N, C-alpha and C positions, 0 to 999 in steps of 0.2 A: 956112711952116717948121713941121715937126712939133714938138709939145710933148714935153718930156722929163720923165719921172717917175723918181725914185729910190724903189724899194720896199725897206723895211727890215723883215725878219722873220726870227726865229731859225729857223723851220721852213719848209722849201721843198722842192720836187721834189729827189729822188725820194720824199721823205716825202709822205704823203697828206693835204694840207690844201687848203682851198678857194682859198687865195691862188694856187695854181698856175693855176687856171682864170681867176682875176681878171687875172693877168698876160697870159694868152692873150687874154682879152677886150680888154685895153688895146692889145695889139699888133694885133689884128684891126681895132680902131677907128682905127688909124693913129698911135698914140702910140709914142714911143721909150721903152724901159724898161731900167734897170739894176736888179739885185737884190743887196742885201747880206744874206747869210744865214749859217747855220751849216753844220756837217758833219752829214750825215744819220745819225741813230741813234735816232729816235723810232719806236715807243714802247718797244722792248725795251732800249735803251741799248747796242746793238751796232752797230758801223759797218756801213753798207750795203756791198754788194759794190762794189769799185772805190774805196772811200774808207777813209781811216785818219786818225790824228792828224796825218799829214803831208800832207793834202790829198786831191785837187787843190784849188787855190785859185781858179782861174778856169775857167769853162765857159760854154756857151751853152744857153739854153732857148728854142728857136725863134730869133728874132732878138734876144732879150734877153741882155745880158751879165750873167753871174752871178759875183759876188765872194763867196768864202767866208772866214769867220773861224773861228778855233779855238773849241772849247768842251770842257768836261769832259763826257764821255758819262754818260748816266743809268744806267749798267750796274747791273742788279739792281733798279732803281727803289727803292733804299733812301732813307730820308729825307736822309742826308748827301749821297748822289750827286745827288739831285734838287736840293738846295740849291746844291751846287757847280755843277751845270748851269745853274741860274737866274742865278747871279752871274758865272759865267765868260764866257759869250758876250758880254754887253754890254761888258765890259772889253776883250776881244779885238777886238770889232767896232769900238769907238771907236778902237783903234790901227790898224785897217784903213781908216779913212776917207780917209787920204792916198793910197790906191791907186785911188780912184774918179776917173774922168776929168772929172766936173763938167759944167757947162752945163745943170743941171736947172732946170725951172720950178717944181717942187714936190717935197716929200718925203712919202711915205705909209707908215705903219706898220700892218701887219696884226697887231694886238696881242692875240694869245692870251697864255697865261701863259708867262713872267712879265711883269709890267708893266715891269720893268727893260729889256726889249728895245727900248723906245722911246727910251731915253737916247741911244744913238748917233745916232738920227734927229734928236733935239732939238739935239744939238751941231752936226750938219752944217747943219741949217736955220738956226740962229742965226748961225753963222759966215758963211754965204753969203747971208744975208738973203732967204731964200725961204720960202714958207708950208709949215708942217708940219701934216698931218692924221693923227690917231690914230684908228683904227677899234677901239673898245673891245669886244672879244669876250668876254674874261674879266675881270670887275670885281674889282679888287684893293683892299685885301688880302683881301676876302671869299672869293674863289676859292682863294687860298692856303690858307685854313683848312680847305677841303674836301679838300685833298690832304695837307698837312702839319699835324699836331696841335700848333700853336703855342699854348701856354698862358701863357707868361711875359708879364706885363702890359707890361713895358718893351719887349720885342721886338714886341709887338702895336702899341704906340704908335709905334715906329719904322717899322713896316710901313705904318701908316696915314699917317704924315707923309710918307714917301717917295712913296707912291702918289698922294696928293693933290698933292704938288709936281709930279710928272711930268705928271699930267693938266692942271694949271694952265698948264704951260709949252707945251702944244700950242696952236697958233693955232686949230685947228678939231678938233672931236671928232665921231665918228660913233657913235651908239647903235643897238642893234637894236630897241628898243621905246621907247614914250613914257615908261613908268615909269623906264627907265634914263636917258633924256634928262633927266628931272626930277631924278634923283639926281645926275647929273654937273653939271647947272647949279647945284645946291645946294652941291656940294663945291668947285666951281671958281670960282663967281661969274660964269661966262660967260652971256651972253644966249642965248636959244634959237636965234637966228640963227647962232650959232657951234657949235651942237650939233645936227647933222642926225639924223633918224631914218631909217635905211636898213636894212631887214632883210637877213639873209643870204639870197641866192638859192641855187638849186642848179643844177648843170650840166644842160644839156638832155638828156643821155643818160639821166638818171634817169626821164624821162617816157616812155621807149621800152622796153616789156617785152622781155625776152630769154628765150627758151625754151631749157632745157637738159634734154634727155630723161633723161640719167643722174642728174642732180641730183633731178629730179622723181620718178623711180622710187625713189631712195634714201629720200625722205621722203614717199612715198605712204601713203595710209591713215592719215594723222595730221592733226590740226588744228594747223597750224604757226603759232605766234606768233614772229615774227622780230624780233630786235634786231640792228642793225648799228652798228659804231662802236668807240670806245675804252672799255675797262673801267677805270673809276676809282671811288673811293668816292662821288663826287658822283652817279654814275648809280644807285646803290642796286640793283645787279643781284641782290643777295641777296634783296631784297624780291620781285623778279619771280619768282625761283625758288620762294620760299615760297608766293606767290600761285598759281602754277601747280599746285603740289601740293594746295593747299586747294581749288581749283576741280575738280581731278581727283577728289578725295575726295567732292565734292558732285555728281558725275555726269558731268563732262566728261572721261571716261576716255581719250579720244584726244588730249587737249591735249598739245602738245609745244613746248618752248622751244628755239629755234634761235638760238644766239649766234654772230654773225659778226663777228669782230674780235679784238682783243687789248689788253693793257694791264696796269697794275700790280696790278689786282684779280683777274686770272685765276687765279692759284694759290690764293688764298683761296676763290674761288668753286668751283673744282674740289674743294677739300677739303670745303666745305660740302655739295656734291652727294653726295659719298661718305658723309658723316656722316648725311645725310637719306635715304640709299639711293634717290637720285633719278636714277640714271644713265639709266633708261629715259625720264625726263621731259625731259631736257636734252641737247643736243649742243653741244659747243664746237668749232665748225668751224675757227676760226683766221682770220687776216687774208686778205683778197683784194684785188686792185687795185680801185680805185673803179669802174672801168668794168664790173666783173663783179658789182657789187652788184645791178643789176636782175635778174640771174638768181635771186637769193634773194627779192627783193620780189615777183617774178612768181609764185613758188610759195607765198607767204605767204597765209594766211587773214586775218591782221591783222598790223600792225606796232606794236612796242612802243617807247615812249619814257618815260623816268622821270628824275627828279631828286630829290635829298634835300630835306628840308623847310626848308632855309635860306631865310629871306625874301629874302636878297640874290640867290640863284640864280633866284628868281622874277621878277627884273627883266629877264631875258633870254629870248629865244626861241631854243632850240637850232637850229643850222643844219640838223641832220638832219630837223627837222620838214618843211622844204620838200621834201626828197628823198622823204620818206615820202608826202606829199600828192601829189607828182608821179606816184607809182606807182599812184595810183587804187585804193588799198587802205584798209580801215578802220584808223583809228589808235586804239590803246589807250594813253592817256596817264595817268601818275601823276606829277603835278607841281602846283605852285602858280603864281600870278601870270600873267605875260604868256603863257607857253606854254599854260597851262590855258585862258586866255581865247581864244587863237587856235583851239584845237581845238573849243572850245564854239561859238564864232562860226561856224566852218566847217560845223558839222553833220556833219563827216566822220568821227566816231568817238565813243568813250565816254571820259569823263574822270573821274578820282577825285583827291582831295587827295594831295599828296606823302606817301609813307610810310604810307599807309592800306592795309595789306595786305588787309584784309577787303573793303574797297570795290573794290579792284582785282580781287580774286578774283570778286566778284559781277559785275563788268563782263565779265570773261573768260567766265563762265558764261552771261551774257546773250547775248554775241556768239556763243558756241558754239551756242546754241539758236536763233539766227536762221536764216531761210531763206537760201539762196544769193542770192536776189534782194534781200533786205533788206541783206545785206552789200555787194552790188554797188552799191546805192543810196548807202550811206555812202561807198564808195570814189569814186563819181562826184562827190559833194559835196566831198570832199577835193581831188580833181583840179581842180574849178572854183575852189576857194579858192587853190590854187597858181597857177593862171593869172592870177587877179586880184591876187595880193599878192606872189608870189615869182618872177616871171618874169625870167629872166636878162638879156635885152636892156634892159629898162626900168631895172632896178636898177643895171646897169653904167653906163648913161647918167647916172643920178643920182650914182653914185660919181665918175665922171670930172668932172662939172660941179662938184661940191662941192670936190673936191681942187684943181682948177685955178682955180676962180673964187670959191669961197666962197659965202656967202649960204645961205639955207634951200633945200635940195634939194626939188624938186617931189615932192609925195606922190602915190601912186597912188590 
């Protein structure tokens, strides 16, 4: 008889999150899946076409049954709307638990921000006495402070206490890196056997280059540094823009920053570009479906990834690093900790400390002055690291084994 998993996640299809592919993988491997999620409005805070505050409440994603719960939309990405979005969905989702058909063998939460989204999963698992596994992708409250400027000491103590309590209540935790595993063990008192290290994989299509003649013609005769993903303060995209301008001034006159995505920082970045008179150095392309991202990585001379200098952000390896390495292009990384170490170990790019604009600009200039063959060699090393560490089939197997059986997932 097929095993049944309840997936709990505020963000799900048609929003662009990796949990969509994880659910597809579970189904392909013969598991039965139900999903409890929110109403799609990320990242702009506007309801996706076909959705509103009135539903729909039930759909299918392949053979997975999807149950949706209300949430306050992030409209405008103001601090108050983000806060209301964070706290509203867990409350509505808890009220929607009685709509679920049951019969699950395990509960799994794909826990991006907010940490509160795992609360309905905890309630359901405890009531029905089945194991709950929490995949910690955004460590809280640390990640909260990179988005909302919470300065009040009492509020910070409350956020810390709530986060620790929710992590402790999970039967099993998944961390993306060994430093994060160690932090979670310290905070929860759980043994390492209850906190598996399973990096985020990327979908297989990221490893297949896509040629788009019109796109390539539009950005021809430029040295294209491509960033894909969500624009938030944690990504420090302002630093990328300033570093590009610095490298251009030092001789890399064809350097061009291509930003593919959207998010709460877009408006401030566009304002900065105008203030710096950098319109020729940067293009804000906007969001594209995930399966079109390989069109942009294919035309890239290098792929950019950055994080702020928060020591807590250094505990995780961003999921986009896997998709960058799969594209077989050099990686330019500006970050600390686990992500820095992964790029360094791979030999597939150049790394600089988080928020060090001058070091990043020097790396841009160095890459710009390399031969095509030298850059291709870096890309090949990145691809080999992806195959060894971030391959979808193996990491899916580890996820399924740990969620359903527990114990320490086999390391690659």
